[in-house]
Every structure is written in structure tokens, then in C-alpha cells.
C-alpha positions as CSV (number, residue, x, y, z in Angstrom):
1,M,0.1,-0.2,-0.2
2,E,2.9,2.4,0.7
3,S,4.0,2.1,-3.1
4,V,0.2,3.1,-4.4
5,A,0.0,6.6,-2.2
6,P,2.4,8.9,-3.5
7,D,0.8,8.0,-6.8
8,I,-2.8,8.8,-5.8
9,A,-1.3,11.9,-4.2
10,V,0.3,13.1,-7.5
11,L,-3.1,11.8,-9.3
12,K,-5.3,14.0,-6.5
13,S,-3.2,16.7,-7.0
14,K,-3.6,16.8,-10.7
15,M,-7.2,16.7,-10.7
16,R,-7.4,19.2,-8.0
17,A,-5.3,21.7,-10.8
18,S,-7.6,19.8,-13.7
19,W,-10.9,21.3,-12.2
20,M,-9.3,24.6,-10.8
21,A,-8.1,25.2,-14.8
22,G,-10.4,27.3,-16.9
23,D,-14.0,28.7,-15.3
24,F,-16.1,25.9,-14.6
25,G,-18.6,28.3,-13.4
26,V,-19.2,29.4,-16.7
27,I,-19.7,26.0,-17.8
28,A,-22.1,25.2,-14.6
29,R,-24.4,28.0,-15.5
30,Y,-25.7,25.9,-18.6
31,A,-26.8,22.7,-15.9
32,E,-28.5,25.2,-13.3
33,K,-32.0,24.2,-14.4
34,A,-31.6,20.7,-14.6
35,E,-29.9,20.7,-11.1
36,E,-32.5,22.6,-9.7
37,D,-34.6,19.9,-10.8
38,F,-32.4,17.1,-9.5
39,V,-32.8,18.9,-6.1
40,H,-37.0,19.2,-6.4
41,R,-37.2,15.7,-7.2
42,L,-35.4,14.7,-3.4
43,Q,-38.7,17.0,-1.8
44,L,-36.4,18.0,0.8
45,S,-37.8,19.0,4.2
46,P,-37.1,22.0,6.2
47,G,-34.1,21.6,8.3
48,T,-32.6,18.7,6.4
49,R,-29.0,18.2,7.2
50,L,-27.8,17.8,3.6
51,L,-24.4,17.0,2.7
52,D,-23.0,18.1,-1.1
53,V,-20.2,16.3,-1.9
54,A,-18.0,17.8,-5.1
55,C,-20.6,21.0,-5.0
56,G,-18.9,22.3,-7.8
57,T,-20.2,26.4,-7.8
58,G,-22.9,25.5,-6.2
59,N,-25.9,24.5,-8.6
60,T,-27.4,21.9,-6.1
61,A,-26.4,23.7,-2.9
62,I,-27.9,27.0,-3.3
63,P,-31.8,25.4,-4.3
64,A,-31.0,23.0,-1.3
65,A,-30.8,25.8,1.0
66,R,-33.5,27.7,-0.5
67,A,-35.7,24.7,-0.3
68,G,-35.1,25.2,3.8
69,A,-32.3,22.7,4.4
70,T,-29.3,23.2,6.4
71,V,-26.3,22.8,3.5
72,T,-22.7,21.6,3.8
73,G,-20.6,21.7,0.3
74,V,-17.4,20.4,-0.1
75,D,-15.3,20.6,-3.4
76,I,-11.9,19.1,-4.1
77,A,-11.1,22.6,-6.0
78,P,-11.1,25.9,-3.6
79,N,-11.7,28.4,-6.3
80,L,-15.0,26.7,-7.2
81,I,-16.0,26.6,-3.0
82,A,-15.1,30.5,-3.6
83,Q,-17.4,30.4,-6.3
84,A,-20.3,28.7,-4.4
85,R,-20.1,31.3,-1.7
86,E,-20.2,34.3,-3.6
87,R,-23.5,32.6,-5.7
88,A,-24.6,31.3,-2.3
89,R,-24.2,35.2,-0.9
90,E,-25.8,36.7,-4.0
91,A,-28.8,34.3,-3.8
92,G,-29.6,35.6,0.0
93,V,-29.3,31.8,1.3
94,A,-27.1,30.4,4.2
95,A,-25.2,27.0,3.1
96,D,-21.1,26.4,4.5
97,F,-18.7,25.8,1.9
98,R,-15.5,24.2,2.3
99,E,-12.4,22.3,0.6
100,G,-12.9,18.4,0.8
101,D,-12.3,15.2,-0.7
102,A,-15.1,12.7,-1.7
103,E,-12.8,9.7,-0.9
104,Q,-12.2,11.1,2.8
105,L,-14.8,13.3,4.1
106,D,-14.3,15.3,7.4
107,F,-17.5,14.9,9.1
108,P,-18.9,12.5,11.9
109,D,-20.7,9.1,11.5
110,A,-24.3,9.8,10.5
111,S,-23.9,13.4,10.1
112,F,-26.5,14.1,7.6
113,D,-29.9,13.1,6.4
114,A,-28.9,13.4,3.1
115,V,-25.9,13.2,0.8
116,I,-26.1,14.5,-2.9
117,S,-23.7,14.5,-5.7
118,V,-24.2,15.8,-9.2
119,F,-21.9,15.0,-11.6
120,G,-18.9,15.2,-9.2
121,A,-18.7,12.3,-6.6
122,M,-18.4,10.0,-10.1
123,F,-15.0,11.2,-10.9
124,A,-13.2,10.2,-7.6
125,P,-10.4,7.8,-8.5
126,R,-11.6,4.9,-6.1
127,P,-15.2,4.7,-6.4
128,E,-15.4,1.6,-3.3
129,R,-13.8,4.4,-0.9
130,T,-16.1,7.2,-2.0
131,V,-19.6,5.1,-1.9
132,A,-17.9,4.2,2.0
133,E,-17.8,7.5,2.7
134,L,-20.9,9.0,1.3
135,L,-22.6,5.7,3.7
136,R,-20.3,6.6,6.3
137,V,-21.6,10.5,6.4
138,C,-25.4,10.0,6.0
139,R,-27.8,8.4,9.2
140,P,-29.1,5.1,8.6
141,G,-32.5,5.6,7.0
142,G,-30.8,8.7,5.1
143,T,-30.6,9.2,1.5
144,I,-27.9,9.1,-0.8
145,A,-28.8,10.8,-4.4
146,M,-26.4,11.2,-7.3
147,A,-26.7,12.0,-10.9
148,N,-23.9,10.1,-13.0
149,W,-23.1,10.6,-16.9
150,T,-23.9,7.1,-18.3
151,P,-21.6,5.2,-20.8
152,S,-24.2,5.6,-23.5
153,G,-25.1,8.6,-23.3
154,F,-23.3,12.1,-25.2
155,T,-21.3,13.0,-22.1
156,G,-19.9,9.5,-21.9
157,K,-19.0,9.7,-25.8
158,M,-17.5,12.7,-25.1
159,F,-15.3,11.1,-22.1
160,A,-14.5,8.1,-25.0
161,L,-13.5,10.7,-27.4
162,S,-11.1,12.5,-24.9
163,A,-9.5,9.2,-23.5
164,K,-8.5,8.2,-27.2
165,H,-6.7,11.4,-28.0
166,V,-5.1,11.6,-23.8
167,P,-5.3,8.6,-22.3
168,P,-6.7,8.3,-18.7
169,P,-4.1,7.4,-15.9
170,P,-4.1,3.5,-15.9
171,G,-6.0,1.1,-13.4
172,I,-8.6,4.2,-12.5
173,P,-11.9,3.1,-13.1
174,A,-13.6,4.7,-15.7
175,P,-15.8,7.5,-14.3
176,V,-19.1,6.6,-16.1
177,M,-18.8,3.2,-14.6
178,W,-21.2,5.0,-12.2
179,G,-23.6,5.9,-15.2
180,E,-24.3,1.8,-14.9
181,E,-27.0,0.7,-12.9
182,A,-25.6,-2.8,-12.0
183,T,-22.4,-1.1,-11.0
184,V,-23.9,1.5,-8.9
185,R,-26.0,-1.6,-7.2
186,Q,-22.8,-3.5,-6.3
187,R,-21.0,-0.3,-5.3
188,F,-23.5,0.3,-2.8
189,G,-23.8,-3.3,-1.6
190,S,-25.4,-4.1,2.1
191,G,-25.0,-0.4,2.8
192,A,-28.2,0.4,1.0
193,K,-31.3,-1.4,1.8
194,Q,-32.7,0.0,-1.2
195,V,-31.7,1.5,-4.3
196,K,-33.6,3.3,-7.3
197,C,-32.0,4.3,-10.5
198,T,-33.8,6.2,-13.3
199,R,-32.4,7.2,-16.7
200,V,-33.3,11.2,-17.3
201,M,-32.5,13.5,-20.3
202,F,-30.5,16.4,-20.1
203,E,-30.4,19.1,-22.3
204,F,-27.2,20.6,-23.9
205,R,-28.3,24.0,-24.9
206,F,-26.7,26.7,-26.2
207,S,-27.3,29.7,-28.5
208,F,-24.5,29.1,-30.9
209,P,-23.1,26.6,-33.2
210,P,-21.1,23.4,-32.3
211,S,-17.7,25.0,-33.4
212,Q,-18.4,27.4,-30.6
213,V,-19.3,25.5,-27.9
214,V,-16.1,23.5,-28.4
215,Q,-14.2,26.4,-27.6
216,L,-16.4,27.5,-25.0
217,F,-15.0,24.2,-23.6
218,R,-11.5,24.7,-24.2
219,D,-11.6,28.1,-22.6
220,Y,-13.6,27.3,-19.3
221,F,-14.0,23.6,-18.9
222,G,-10.3,22.7,-16.6
223,P,-10.3,19.0,-17.9
224,T,-11.2,20.1,-21.3
225,Q,-8.4,22.8,-21.0
226,V,-5.9,20.4,-19.2
227,A,-6.3,17.5,-22.3
228,F,-5.4,20.0,-24.9
229,S,-2.4,21.2,-23.1
230,R,-1.2,17.9,-23.2
231,L,-1.1,17.9,-26.7
232,D,1.4,19.2,-29.6
233,A,-0.4,21.2,-32.0
234,N,-1.4,18.7,-34.5
235,G,-3.0,16.5,-31.7
236,Q,-4.8,19.6,-30.8
237,A,-5.9,20.0,-34.3
238,A,-7.5,16.5,-34.2
239,M,-9.0,16.4,-31.1
240,A,-10.6,19.6,-31.5
241,A,-11.6,18.6,-35.3
242,D,-13.2,15.1,-33.6
243,L,-15.1,17.1,-30.8
244,E,-16.6,19.3,-33.4
245,R,-17.5,16.4,-35.3
246,L,-19.4,15.0,-32.5
247,W,-21.5,18.1,-31.3
248,T,-22.1,18.7,-35.2
249,E,-23.4,15.0,-35.7
250,H,-25.7,14.9,-32.4
251,N,-26.6,18.6,-33.1
252,Q,-30.4,18.5,-33.2
253,A,-31.0,21.9,-33.8
254,T,-31.5,23.6,-37.2
255,D,-31.4,27.3,-36.6
256,G,-27.4,28.0,-36.1
257,T,-27.6,27.2,-32.1
258,T,-26.7,24.0,-30.5
259,L,-29.4,21.6,-28.9
260,I,-28.1,18.0,-28.1
261,P,-30.0,15.4,-25.6
262,G,-27.7,13.8,-23.0
263,E,-28.2,11.1,-20.4
264,Y,-27.5,10.6,-16.8
265,L,-28.8,8.4,-14.2
266,E,-30.1,9.7,-11.3
267,V,-29.7,7.4,-8.0
268,H,-31.6,7.0,-4.6
269,A,-30.0,4.9,-2.0
270,V,-31.9,4.6,1.5
271,R,-29.0,3.9,4.0
272,A,-29.1,0.5,5.5
């Protein structure tokens, strides 16, 4: 185990740098409505103690606080936490945001009534540790809810394309495995007495064409920015062309804008 720890430490450092690159808040704005809907489906009661893991810039934490929950949000990237705090202040809601790691949550056992993660904890490199922590900090009978991109959905195809150009670290499970129902059930195991999985459609909607969407992600989405930085000029041109082709092929808009249906797996588990 001692020989693995430094590798994980290096990987975590690179992951943090990747999510801190660019300005994720710009990208996150396009998912606000879908994440508000996710929170609405939780039917939170006022006073619910809720932990938002990998909370990003607050897309789910803020509507949860608005619904009356007592919200704590953690994220590996301190600049995203800073944005979440500012957005909560502007929204006039109270929420506690702090830096934190999904694989090592700094809370006592059974601290929360609900633990959620939307397109976040799925990226932690060791899923067995992540699920153990989600279960540990949730009280028995509490809810653990996740939204995870599916392998067959549009985002899964984007990840596969990116991996073709910039291979991920060896030995790390693909994040989109969290979007497979059988895998989710296996990971929760006896820790959950009930697991409900629902496939939900998400609309990628932009007021400009696919070529500009690709540029938007290159400019503001940290993981995309970092992936391009690891390629030479020819590699960058090839990856940009492949991404633009993918977005164009799936685009359902015909008026110069971009509209693409994506899919994620919504998981609602009841802590055993």
C-alpha cells in the first residue's frame, strides 16, 4: 500500500489542478435548471441536514438551501468553493462551503440526513472509498442521491473521445461506470437497503453553433483545457476536429444554435 499512496497523491493533485483550470462556473451555468430539478425531486423537508459532495459552484447546494435544508458543500477545488460562497451570498441563502475530498470526508459518522453529488463524486479515482464515505456520513434511513453521466449518453461519448486522444491514468475505473445501474448496485451493496436508478435526459442547449461550443469548453472547462495542453499542435487540431464532429453529428438544432440530448443515471439510495 505504501507504494500506491504517492501515486494517488500525485493523481489527486493533478485532478485538483484540472478542476481549478479555466472557469468551471461559466460551464456550470448551463446546467443550473437541470440541477434545480434534481433537488426538487428530492422533496427536501425544512431542516434536513444535507451534504453536497463535489458541490462545484453551488448549482445544487443553493436550491437545497432555498428549500430549507441546512446545507454543507465540499469540493476538491478551492476556487469553486469561493464561487459557491459568493453565489450563495448573492442568492441570500445560508450554506457552509469548505474544501474537501469525496474519498475522505471530514465529518463524523451519520452527520447528515441526505448526501448528494451531481456529476461530481463520480470522478473520484477510488469508487470503493467514495461510496464508503457517502454511506458513512449519512444516517441510517437517510438518502444518498447521485447524478452520474452514462457511458452511452452524449457526455460518455465525449469522455471516450477525450480518452482516445489523452489516455487516462492506468488502473483507475472510468467515471462513467457510475452511470451503469448494475455497477451502482454492486458498489452500494449491503450499505443501502434500497437503491432506485432512473435514466434522466439532460439538454445541452447553447445559443451558438457546435464549433463555438467546443471553443467554450476549451476556454472554460478545466479538464478539457488540461487535455488540450498535453497535446502538440497536430494533436490539438485532431482532437478539436473530433469534438466538433461529435457535437455537430448529435446536434438537433437547425437554426445555428446547439441542442443535444444527454443522459445521466439518477440514483436514490436509502442508507441501511
